[in-house]
Structure formats: C-alpha cells, structure tokens
Residue, then its C-alpha position, 0 to 999 in steps of 0.5 A: m457437501p462441506n469441503p475440507l479445510d485445505a489449500a483449495a478451500v483457501r483459494a476458494w475463500c480468496g475468490l469469494a472474499l473478493e466477490a463479496l467485497g466487490r459487491e459491498r465496496e461502495r456501501i462500506d466506503a459510504i459508511n466509513v466514519y471511524p477513525v477518519a471519514d475518508g470514504d475508502t474503507g471498502t476499497n482498501l479492504y478490497l485491494t488488500l484481499e486482491s493482493a492476497a488472492r494474487a499471492v495465493e494464485a502465485a503459490f498454486d502456479g509455482h507448485a504446478s510448475a514443479g509438479t506438486a500441489p500446495g498444502l494448507a500451510d503454503a496457501i494460508g501463508a501466501m494469503a497472509h503474506g499477500a495481505l501484508i504487503g498489499a494492506r491498505g488503510n487502517s482496516g486493511t492493515i488490521v485484516a492482514q494481521l488477522l490473516r497472519g494470526m490464522t496462519e500461525v495456527l493453521a500452518a502449525d497444524a496442517a493435517t486437518a483432513d480429519a473433520g474434528r481436528a479441522a474444526e478445532a484448528l479453525r476455532r483456535a486460528l480464529r481466537r489467535a487471529a482476534a488476539s493478534t489484532y489487539e496486539a497490532v493496534a496501539h490503542p484498541v477501541e471497542g465497537t470496531v473491527l476488533t470487537v467483531a473479530t473477538a465475537a467471531a472467535d467466541a462464536a466459533e468456540r461455542a460451535a467447536g465440537t458440534g460439527g466440522a470446520a464449515q459449521v465453525a466458520r458459519a457460527a463465526h460468521e453469525g457471531a460477527r454479524s450480531a456483533l456488528r449490529a451492536t457497534p453503534g451502541q459501543l462507539a459514539v461516532l457510529g451511533r451519531a451517524g447511525v451506521v455500523d463500523a465499516g471495518g467490521c462490515g468488511l470482516v463480516a463479508l470475509l467470514g461469510a466467504l470463508a463459511d461459503a468456501l467450506s460449506g459449498e453453499t454460496s450466500v449473497t445477503p448484503v451486510a447490514v450497514r445500520a443496526d436495524a436493517p440493511l439499507p437499499e443500495a442507492a439510498g443506503c449509500e446516500a444516507a450513510t454518506r450524509a451521516a458521515a458528514d454529520g457524525c465526523h470524528n475528531p476534525d482537529g486530528p492529524a492531517f496525513e495517513v502514512i503507510y509503508l512496508l518495513e524490513a526491520g528486527d523486532d527490537a527496532v519495531a518496538r522502538l518505532r511503535t513508541r516513536l510513532d505513538g507519540l507523533g500521531d494516532s491510529l497506529v497499527v504495526v503488523g507482521g513479523d519475521g523481519l517484514w512489517n506493515v506500518h500505518v499511522h495518522v500524523d501531522d508530520a508525514g516526514a517524521a513518520v517516514e524518517a522514523g521508519i528509515e531509522a528502524g530499517r528499510p521502509y518502501r512502498i510508502r503511501i502518504t495521503h492527506f486528509g484535508g487538514a481542517t476538513r478531516g472527518k468530513e467528505p474530502a474536498m476535491a482540490a482543483r489539481a494534484v500530482v501523483a508520482v511514482v518514486p523509487g525511495a523513501g527520500l524522494a517520497g518525502l520530497c514529493s509530499e513536501v511539494g504537495a504531491t502524492p507519492v507511490a514509493v516502490r522497490p526495484g523488481e516490485p512495480p506497482a499495479s494499475g490498481e495501486l496507481v488508480q488508488a493513489i489518483r483517488q486519494a489525491h481527491a482532485r478533479e485534475v491529476m498529473l501522473l508521473p510514472n518516472d519509469p519507461e517500464l511503467r508507461h502501459t501500467a500508468a496509461a491503464a490507470a489514467e484510463q480507469a481514473r477518467t472513467e471515474g470523472v477525474r481528468v488525468a494527464l500522463i506526463p511521460t517521465r522515464s526517470a525520477v530526475q525527470g519527475i523532479a524537473a517536472l515538479a519544479v515547474h508545476e504551477p496549479g495557478r495556470s490552466f491544466d493544459e498549460d501546466v501539462v505542457a510545462m511539466t512535459s517540456a521540463a521532463g523532456a529537457t532533462r537527460y537522465a542517467e543511473l549508476a548500477v552494479a552488474e549482477r552477472q556477466s552480460w553483453t551491453m552497448a558499451g561492451v561486455c561487463q562482469a559481475g560486480d562492474v559499475l554501469g553507467l546508463i545514460d538515457g536507458d542504455v549502458a554507456v560506461i563500464g567501470s570498476d569505481l563508483t565515483v570515477t564512473a559517475t564523473t565519466v557519465l557526468d562529463r559525457m552528459l555535460s559535453a552536450g551542454g547543461e545548466m543544472v545537475t541533479l544528483v539523487l543518492g541511493a541508500q548504498a551510496p558512499p558518504s563522500l560521493a555527493e561532495r566529490l561529484e559536486r567538486h568535480v562539476h564546479e571545477r570542470h563545468l563552471a556555469v553549471d549548478t548542482v543540487v543533491y537529494d537523499g533519495g534512499q532508493h535501493g538498487a541504484p546508488l546514484l541517479i543523475g539529471v542534466e537540465 
C-alpha cells in the first residue's frame, strides 16, 4: 500500500538511499570519468546522503525530546541542510542543491495528506530541483546528472494526475533510468569510455529509493553502468576502470579540487562565483540563506580559499590534489602523505602549501571518522601520517586509521593535541627517510612543543586558575586554564612568560579570525625584549573561537 508523502517517508527515503548507494558505491566509483576520472563519485554521494540521513535522525530526536513529531517541512529541510553541509565532490554538491530545490516546494506545501495534492507537490518539487541544479553549475553540460534530473522531472510531469505521489516518484525514476542510458551518446568522454554518467547513476539510485519509500515496495535492481546492459559486479568494475583510464578527460586541467562551506550574503557569493569561474572549472555553488557549499577545480588552491575568505567565512575546507599531469587517469599512489585536521582556513592553506591534505573544521563541529577516512583515501598514498591536532579527536582519528588500514593503507596516528604541535610535526616531515623514522621524528617534534590557547569565557565557571566570569580572557596551557585576565594582549604575554620560563627556542603564534591587528607585533616585540635567544614565527590561522594559539619548542 502506498505511503503518504510525510516526514516518515523522508526518513525512510534517507535509509533506503543509503542502502542503495552503499550497494552501488564501488560500481559508480569505477565508472567515474567525468569531470575528473578520480574514482570517488559513488563514495562522495554516499557520504553526502549519510550526512543528510544524520540530520533527519537528529530532527526526529529533537522533536521526540519535545514530545512532538516533525512535519514534512522539518524532515525535508533537515535532509537538504544535512546534504549541504556534508556534500562531497561535484556530484554530491549538485545533489545537495537538488534536495534544496525540492525543499523549496515541499516545505511551502506541507499539507500533502491528500493523494492528488501530494502528487502535484512532488511533481513541482522535482521540476524545481532540476532547475536549481542548472542554476548552481557555472557551465552546465548535457549528458550528466543535470540531464538525468531534467528527464526525471519531465517524466514526473507526465505522470501527474494519473495517480498519487508514489506513481509520480516511480515515473521519475523510470524517466531518469532512460535518460541515464542515453548519456554516452551526449557526452563524448562517456562514449569513449563506454559507460554512463556516474553522477547520473547516483541520482537514479536516489530516485529509486524515493519511489520505494512512497510505494512500500523495495526493488534492488542494479543501476546499469553501460548504455546497453548492467555489467556483472566484479567484471563491471574492472572493465569500467580500464575504460576510465582510456577515456580520460582533459589531462591538462586544474590540479586541485577545493570544497568549503561558506557563510556569506548573496551579493558576496555572486562576486565569488565570478572570481572562481576565472580561476578554474567545474564550479558549483549551492545553498542560500547565508550558508553555501562551494566546489571548484583550480590550479591555485590558495587563491580559491582566499576568494572565500574575501566573500565571507569559509570552513570545513577540503583540498584534494588530482595528481597534476596524471589528472583524468587513475590517481597514482604516492609513497607517503600527511593528513592534518586544522581549525581554520589559513592553516588549511599552509598545510596545502607543504603538500599535506587538510581537513578544516569549526569549533563544535568535529569531523566524523568517515570524513577522516575519506581524506586519507584522497591523499592517494600507501603510507599516511594522520595529525588530529585535538585531544578530543583521538578516538575518532584512531577509528579512521583502523578503517584505512583495512583498505591497505599504512597509517600512523601522530598524537598531536594542538594545531601548533601539528605545525611542528610538519616542519620535520621528510618523505625521503623511512616511514618509521619519519613517524618518530614527527612524534618527537610534536611532543617537544608545549601548546597554549587563548579563549573568551562564555559564562561564569570554576577553572584550575579560579573562578572566571563571562567575557574574561582565558589562557590555557597544555589544555588547562592557567591564567584569567581581562585584556587579550596582557593575558597572552603572561602565558608566554610562563611557558618560556622553562626554556624554549621557538615561539609559534597562530592568529585567529577575531585577533586584533596589533596583537602579533606586540607579542613579537615582547618576546624579543624579554627572551633574547628565542625566535618567533607568526601564521594567520583564520580560526574562529580561539583568537590565538601559541606553541613553544
């Protein structure tokens, strides 16, 4: 019996979509030849929907604790927001926009208990979803997920008036499947490789899950990865991977994929689109209401991040190297790489400059183990050093390292408890020596670095240094509150003097986004006057929450 289009249906849709993408993930990864043959479209779509499903579950939990039940607008809104903040890769970002487009219609027409009205609402939602994906992509290309989304909307429109929402969803799924089979004839790189569009495959799986959720009937037919017929599981992956290598796309294209969330206004984002479009290709900017997900392929990753800083507040910055001249082929496995969790855009850029893969986060939004596993995969290395740079992430990082080891990657977890310890470890990283020697050197450098952080108290509370009031400046040394003050600079100099009283040769200062412009100069002068043999280095970290990080080696 068909199910109503309500919050429960959205929850079921998320669960079925995750199951479908979990089954199809490796096959979709294997046929990923456009826009870059980097073999991760299936994985990116799965992680995007995983974030969406977590957000929907959180919405249900929140309503349950309040003794209420979520409505359709609550559930579909949570799904779209979860996809937006967790979107991965080109296709994941587009799917996030597709869900946002559906939300614009379904949230406005939440009274869908009537079958006919629900069907009409879903038809309009799918049409808006398809249109919104074209709006998000700087240079739309046919034969991709965009074409498949449009075909799904066309089929849904033809089915409207002939049945309920379940029939509309099933028609959209069938229309998407037909369009997917035609993509090799629309996009030359797919035709040469003999495969269909990978992003379109993911959308077909997503729409199939929607149809199953509304109809109450589960189908597990594999998505066809070729224009003529589905390939067997193992043979399909092997053949498609060979095709991806032969049908590579634009090997001289940009070397980096840059993705970040951005808090910014509409006008600033419009200017950002223009600037990023001039820097690279595959530009997709999705979102609205002050929160955006930005995706672009560029040669200058730092410039793409700087453009985001000028537009607003970028965070969760992910920079992936395609392998330069090998772009478009299966990424070559490097001998060794470093993956580092960092608290701000500036440190993310610093890590990229020295060849590390950054995972940028905001306070209160720690990365999940799956996010760290994905970063390890994107490093494309046989041996990886993982720097969590936060004591609260030690278990998450350990779980990620263990998962990566089951996939054949040798991972060493460097026990860095602060970003300044991570900087010290990166400074001595030397790929030319043995893995074990490199691990020992990086661990020793991190352990020899004392770390401190300045923060502003949000409320009255007891600390190791006494009672603090809201607005007090707190100086934390090695994780414990050691100084309570009223002035940021004065508190910072007190913290520095305490740390240097035990000796030190190098002071590292990492400035936060809210740090006063004169802070670095005043602290450098203080160190030079009071501690003559100590050198100082300053970085613009761009982190939020902590106006200053200090390291003493």
